[in-house]
VOGU-3710 file (C-alpha; in Angstrom, 3 decimals, decimal comma):
1> xxxxxxxxxx> 14,591/20,495/-34,530  12,862/23,495/-32,376  12,764/21,600/-29,003  17,159/21,580/-29,718  18,651/23,702/-26,720  21,358/25,191/-28,523  21,534/28,626/-30,180  22,981/29,589/-33,917  26,705/29,717/-32,213  26,724/26,580/-30,673
11> xxxxxxxxxx> 25,814/24,872/-33,407  28,690/26,621/-36,303  31,311/25,569/-33,051  30,129/22,208/-32,523  30,096/21,982/-36,614  33,886/23,256/-36,907  34,791/21,574/-34,328  33,832/18,264/-36,538  34,792/19,751/-39,824  32,130/20,737/-41,219
21> xxxxxxxxxx> 29,961/23,536/-42,789  26,633/22,295/-42,512  24,220/19,742/-40,484  23,448/18,407/-43,829  27,108/17,245/-44,344  25,844/15,205/-40,926  23,640/13,278/-43,235  25,864/12,945/-46,313  26,155/9,077/-46,067  22,505/8,453/-46,199
31> xxxxxxxxxx> 21,116/7,380/-49,706  19,253/10,114/-51,177  16,550/7,952/-52,382  15,811/7,752/-48,257  15,691/11,671/-48,603  11,922/12,721/-48,757  9,045/14,870/-47,665  7,536/14,003/-44,066  3,560/13,906/-44,788  2,223/14,578/-41,678
41> xxxxxxxxxx> -1,232/16,073/-40,990  -1,699/18,929/-39,723  -0,908/19,181/-35,541  -4,014/18,545/-33,834  -5,561/20,636/-30,448  -6,136/18,688/-27,217  -9,062/19,150/-27,567  -8,913/17,475/-31,225  -6,418/14,532/-30,127  -9,159/13,600/-27,120
51> xxxxxxxxxx> -11,896/12,870/-29,087  -9,634/10,607/-31,659  -8,528/8,556/-28,991  -12,338/8,665/-27,905  -13,323/7,419/-30,689  -10,040/4,955/-31,419  -10,827/3,605/-27,679  -14,573/2,893/-28,518  -14,132/0,265/-30,451  -12,592/-1,724/-28,120
61> xxxxxxxxxx> -14,684/-4,451/-27,451  -15,054/-5,216/-23,429  -15,201/-8,370/-22,106  -14,912/-10,345/-19,331  -12,068/-13,271/-18,850  -12,438/-16,930/-18,472  -9,061/-17,570/-18,861  -5,522/-16,906/-16,641  -2,207/-19,321/-17,649  0,128/-16,455/-16,676
71> xxxxxxxxxx> -2,702/-13,699/-16,202  -5,740/-12,584/-13,740  -7,963/-10,910/-13,981  -8,477/-9,570/-10,306  -9,712/-5,987/-8,866  -7,975/-3,310/-8,318  -8,933/-0,994/-5,765  -9,116/3,148/-7,187  -6,897/4,036/-4,149  -3,649/1,818/-5,537
81> xxxxxxxxxx> -3,263/4,819/-8,867  -4,344/7,359/-6,385  -1,224/6,537/-4,194  1,158/5,407/-6,418  0,965/8,304/-9,301  1,681/10,614/-5,979  5,284/12,887/-7,201  7,044/10,978/-3,790  6,554/7,798/-5,641  5,143/7,800/-9,022
91> xxxxxxxxxx> 9,168/7,118/-10,831  10,786/4,163/-12,871  13,862/4,488/-10,939  15,438/2,016/-8,823  17,768/3,073/-6,453  21,179/2,443/-5,627  22,090/5,117/-3,093  21,947/3,237/0,232  21,676/6,837/1,846  18,492/7,107/-0,346
101> xxxxxxxxxx> 14,257/8,405/0,638  13,939/6,506/3,363  10,383/6,769/2,686  11,316/4,942/-0,653  13,264/2,263/1,208  10,618/2,091/3,966  8,107/0,983/0,795  10,716/-1,503/0,275  11,452/-3,157/3,141  7,580/-3,127/3,311
111> xxxxxxxxxx> 7,089/-4,705/0,841  9,627/-7,790/1,230  8,523/-8,554/4,703  4,748/-8,987/3,349  6,342/-11,098/0,725  8,139/-13,223/3,798  4,876/-13,383/5,230  3,108/-14,457/1,809  5,894/-17,508/1,506  6,631/-18,376/4,997
121> xxxxxxxxxx> 10,473/-17,608/3,649  13,082/-16,109/5,745  14,047/-13,593/3,419  12,446/-11,371/0,101  14,196/-9,012/-2,391  13,325/-5,444/-3,430  11,550/-6,985/-6,684  12,844/-9,096/-10,231  11,171/-8,346/-13,753  8,880/-11,688/-13,261
131> xxxxxxxxxx> 8,310/-14,620/-13,020  9,719/-16,079/-15,624  13,210/-14,271/-14,995  12,662/-14,240/-11,248  12,697/-18,433/-12,073  15,286/-18,527/-14,112  17,502/-16,233/-11,874  17,186/-18,815/-8,895  18,691/-21,471/-11,121  21,707/-19,149/-11,330
141> xxxxxxxxxx> 21,315/-19,249/-7,412  21,281/-22,688/-6,961  24,329/-22,971/-9,335  26,752/-20,889/-7,476  25,353/-22,754/-3,738  26,191/-26,105/-4,591  28,404/-26,247/-8,400  25,360/-28,323/-10,131  24,401/-28,214/-13,654  21,817/-29,779/-13,716
151> xxxxxxxxxx> 18,166/-28,962/-13,552  14,877/-31,080/-13,124  11,536/-29,005/-14,244  8,096/-31,215/-13,238  5,368/-30,675/-15,461  2,428/-28,716/-15,256  4,640/-25,771/-14,996  3,948/-22,253/-16,931  5,257/-23,183/-20,909  6,639/-19,449/-20,922
161> xxxxxxxxxx> 8,729/-20,464/-17,563  10,061/-23,485/-19,430  10,996/-21,533/-21,979  12,803/-18,821/-20,408  14,347/-21,666/-17,939  15,175/-23,775/-21,401  17,474/-20,049/-23,004  19,270/-19,413/-19,445  19,860/-23,125/-19,437  21,543/-22,545/-23,126
171> xxxxxxxxxx> 23,408/-19,529/-22,494  25,058/-20,756/-19,575  25,809/-24,554/-19,498  23,180/-25,757/-17,983  21,926/-29,536/-18,650  17,995/-30,150/-18,483  16,938/-32,722/-17,010  14,200/-35,473/-16,413  15,620/-37,005/-13,537  16,414/-37,260/-10,507
181> xxxxxxxxxx> 19,845/-37,697/-9,537  23,070/-36,145/-7,219  24,297/-34,552/-9,857  20,664/-32,086/-9,809  21,416/-28,336/-9,000  17,493/-27,085/-9,104  14,152/-28,821/-9,236  11,258/-26,644/-10,155  7,817/-27,082/-9,243  5,098/-24,819/-9,765
191> xxxxxxxxxx> 2,245/-24,058/-7,199  -0,495/-23,906/-8,207  0,371/-25,337/-10,947  -0,222/-24,711/-15,083  -3,888/-26,192/-14,536  -4,577/-24,918/-11,361  -3,879/-27,895/-9,070  -2,563/-27,798/-5,732  0,801/-29,797/-5,699  1,187/-31,738/-2,285
201> xxxxxxxxxx> 4,928/-30,583/-2,469  6,219/-32,768/0,939  7,357/-35,871/-0,636  8,617/-33,593/-3,622  10,997/-31,594/-1,478  11,560/-34,592/0,932  13,011/-36,452/-2,737  15,171/-33,017/-3,829  16,469/-32,394/-0,351  17,850/-36,387/-0,140
211> xxxxxxxxxx> 19,826/-35,948/-3,729  20,959/-32,361/-2,181  19,127/-30,808/-4,953  17,661/-27,326/-3,826  13,844/-26,715/-4,777  12,455/-24,283/-5,622  8,707/-23,705/-5,951  7,250/-20,725/-8,777  4,162/-18,961/-7,701  1,778/-18,128/-11,151
221> xxxxxxxxxx> -1,231/-16,907/-8,866  -0,073/-15,397/-5,731  -3,455/-14,304/-4,527  -3,874/-18,061/-4,051  -1,540/-17,979/-0,736  -4,115/-16,752/1,164  -5,509/-19,886/1,242  -3,497/-22,527/0,815  -0,395/-23,961/2,698  3,087/-21,305/1,922
231> xxxxxxxxxx> 5,615/-23,108/0,599  8,023/-22,382/3,253  6,093/-24,537/5,410  6,725/-27,470/3,457  10,984/-26,916/3,644  11,365/-25,510/0,106  15,028/-23,404/-0,422  13,868/-20,406/-3,270  9,731/-19,385/-3,843  9,632/-16,997/-6,985
241> xxxxxxxxxx> 6,434/-15,489/-8,729  4,657/-13,398/-10,214  3,343/-9,461/-9,042  0,496/-8,808/-11,240  -2,071/-10,313/-9,745  -1,524/-8,007/-6,506  -2,766/-4,808/-8,033  -1,036/-4,275/-11,625  -3,841/-5,032/-13,642  -3,191/-7,472/-17,416
251> xxxxxxxxxx> -1,244/-4,473/-18,870  -1,501/-6,131/-22,226  0,550/-8,546/-21,154  3,027/-6,413/-18,881  4,437/-4,409/-17,574  3,943/-6,361/-14,264  6,695/-7,768/-11,081  8,520/-10,596/-9,973  9,659/-11,407/-6,537  12,189/-13,944/-4,653
261> xxxxxxxxxx> 11,746/-15,689/-1,022  14,938/-17,561/-0,255  15,626/-19,660/2,914  18,178/-17,489/5,872  21,097/-19,247/4,327  20,723/-18,227/0,823  20,859/-14,069/2,096  24,007/-13,457/0,355  22,909/-15,148/-3,006  20,036/-13,645/-3,659
271> xxxxxxxxxx> 19,998/-11,254/-6,059  19,235/-7,411/-6,526  17,712/-5,291/-4,153  17,780/-6,042/-0,447  16,493/-2,950/1,975  17,445/-3,592/5,755  16,153/-1,710/9,084  18,584/-0,231/11,341  19,991/2,270/13,591  22,225/5,166/12,399
281> xxxxxxxxxx> 25,101/6,417/14,902  22,637/8,627/17,760  20,237/5,599/17,956  17,201/6,598/15,046  15,380/4,025/13,373  16,162/3,960/9,586  16,076/1,869/6,544  18,878/1,070/4,450  19,889/-0,334/1,040  22,481/-3,157/2,492
291> xxxxxxxxxx> 24,663/-6,328/1,542  25,226/-4,139/-2,004  28,793/-6,295/-2,442  26,641/-8,591/-3,772  25,284/-6,957/-6,554  26,455/-5,541/-9,983  27,252/-1,806/-9,907  29,801/-2,364/-6,622  31,416/-5,827/-8,190  30,081/-6,365/-11,889
301> xxxxxxxxxx> 32,945/-10,190/-12,415  31,725/-10,982/-8,904  27,878/-9,992/-8,872  25,679/-12,353/-7,770  23,326/-11,807/-10,617  23,187/-9,828/-14,150  20,225/-7,347/-12,311  20,904/-4,296/-12,289  17,574/-2,796/-11,687  13,957/-4,422/-10,380
311> xxxxxxxxxx> 10,448/-3,546/-10,888  10,553/-0,689/-7,968  7,232/0,853/-9,302  5,283/-2,366/-9,969  6,406/-3,715/-6,251  5,140/-0,945/-4,969  2,214/-1,228/-6,510  1,292/-4,876/-4,774  2,726/-3,168/-1,300  -0,404/-0,897/-1,533
321> xxxxxxxxxx> -2,491/-3,635/-2,778  -1,527/-5,681/-0,505  -1,782/-3,367/2,584  -4,679/-1,857/1,456  -7,095/-5,532/1,223  -5,094/-6,388/4,850  -5,012/-10,556/5,682  -8,959/-10,997/6,235  -9,424/-8,777/2,877  -6,640/-11,490/1,152
331> xxxxxxxxxx> -8,319/-14,139/1,678  -12,097/-13,015/0,535  -10,320/-12,171/-2,492  -8,569/-15,771/-2,777  -11,924/-17,608/-1,155  -13,822/-16,331/-4,014  -11,557/-16,759/-6,676  -12,651/-20,137/-5,352  -15,662/-20,200/-4,828  -16,143/-19,135/-9,038
341> xxxxxxxxxx> -14,175/-21,551/-10,258  -15,576/-24,758/-9,030  -19,322/-23,496/-9,460  -18,393/-22,891/-12,894  -16,129/-26,563/-12,816  -19,779/-27,874/-11,367  -22,006/-26,150/-14,296  -19,970/-27,472/-16,896  -19,771/-31,153/-15,432  -23,626/-31,025/-15,564
351> xxxxxxxxxx> -23,605/-30,738/-18,890  -20,824/-32,898/-20,327  -17,602/-31,401/-19,486  -15,000/-33,903/-18,184  -12,478/-31,778/-15,103  -9,371/-33,237/-15,877  -7,565/-32,236/-12,802  -6,638/-34,690/-10,049  -6,179/-33,182/-7,761  -7,654/-29,945/-5,503
361> xxxxxxxxxx> -7,687/-26,779/-7,338  -7,434/-23,203/-7,173  -9,544/-20,875/-9,632  -7,994/-22,907/-12,665  -8,941/-25,870/-14,109  -8,607/-28,402/-16,807  -11,385/-29,727/-18,859  -12,437/-31,686/-21,249  -14,694/-30,914/-24,048  -17,708/-32,727/-26,386
371> xxxxxxxxxx> -16,886/-30,104/-29,045  -14,084/-28,072/-30,499  -12,526/-25,412/-28,195  -12,398/-23,367/-31,479  -15,573/-23,197/-31,727  -16,435/-22,814/-28,633  -14,641/-19,538/-27,803  -15,590/-18,017/-31,271  -18,901/-18,869/-29,308  -18,284/-17,029/-26,317
381> xxxxxxxxxx> -16,532/-13,564/-27,747  -19,465/-13,405/-30,216  -21,361/-12,539/-26,834  -18,869/-10,709/-25,062  -17,134/-13,493/-23,639  -13,708/-14,772/-23,604  -13,299/-18,573/-23,163  -10,216/-20,247/-21,501  -7,070/-21,743/-23,738  -6,233/-24,600/-25,816
391> xxxxxxxxxx> -3,798/-26,197/-24,105  -4,425/-29,334/-26,783  -6,961/-30,628/-28,692  -10,361/-30,713/-26,802  -8,274/-29,822/-23,888  -9,982/-26,349/-22,223  -7,965/-24,211/-19,879  -10,919/-22,227/-17,766  -10,434/-19,386/-15,175  -12,717/-17,523/-12,436
401> xxxxxxxxxx> -12,033/-14,897/-10,972  -13,611/-12,319/-7,746  -14,256/-9,793/-11,475  -17,102/-12,912/-11,670  -20,599/-13,179/-10,199  -23,351/-15,972/-10,448  -24,856/-14,312/-13,639  -21,623/-14,447/-15,521  -21,318/-18,289/-15,208  -24,533/-18,731/-15,853
411> xxxxxxxxxx> -24,448/-17,382/-18,960  -20,984/-18,620/-19,760  -22,559/-21,963/-18,991  -25,791/-21,719/-20,841  -23,748/-20,320/-23,825  -21,692/-23,570/-24,281  -24,898/-25,378/-23,881  -26,079/-24,069/-26,876  -23,031/-25,052/-28,680  -23,882/-28,512/-27,859
//
């Protein structure tokens, strides 16, 4: 172990303290049958390693994606990585100290501001792990507010979010119910929903509030917030979502980040970091972590949440992405998503596929297929396209983002038409 910076004298002193004579005596309990020489190849130079990695990467088959279902193929401006890879930003560390770098704190503050602007809510935290765990934290938040234990989960919510909610519910004593009642603590609905449809939240929220329940909206595809009415306009109590679409890329499924925003009256119950804007004793404006008495590192047994870190780097990526695009840029991205999805849908309907969405949809939609989905996806994959997700027999969940163009859509339709 040449990389361990101890001298022979250090080693002797430590062994003496342990009452041992050699390093081998530390591993005396390891069965002899497990002792063997490592058959490692000779080390490679940097040039050889690079060549080997290129050989491996060349085995990848580049594809164009017509699948979403929770992870979406969006363009990430090159400036995003250039900025977040700077030494003063690039760290996985989540700040605890209220006096940490003003630059880091300002980035968190800007993130919170952007999330509030997109969701129409009053307060946002410094980020969560992802949409699924953020939804579970919302369930805990609701119970701390109204002291009820029943939870209602609407239809057409991402199954992964539902499974996470059920896991937390089972461990924390919640009851999952199918009916809204006075015992309901929290009601969950996804916008747009798992099949891409844009839900009408007015009646849903009114019915829940009539029973004294807290309403949580899960936003799985937050680029939609650039062109649809924000959840906050419907008087919802909590909004959670995923940051993957905001510059974080697909990343083989992770890491990503989550967000949570709430009404002002729930500020002291929201989990995780909160960054505030204040002035010091000299009247200078500054940023600081605030309301920290809610958090686990201050009062572990009375904390609002088990969250003791957050996705600071992923949140920064989203902040940079949203700042680079601006309001108009994000609206253009969302408009192109909407346009491409509807163009694809219309062309598929023209060749015998049937749209199953009964409400307006954003960039994702569910189709009834005239032939087995497995056959369609295999043919598409052979031609460099990743087809939609099979939700049920002959029910195909498709997605079209700004990364696709008319030629891609025409190619997709021509291929599925040939299968018939």
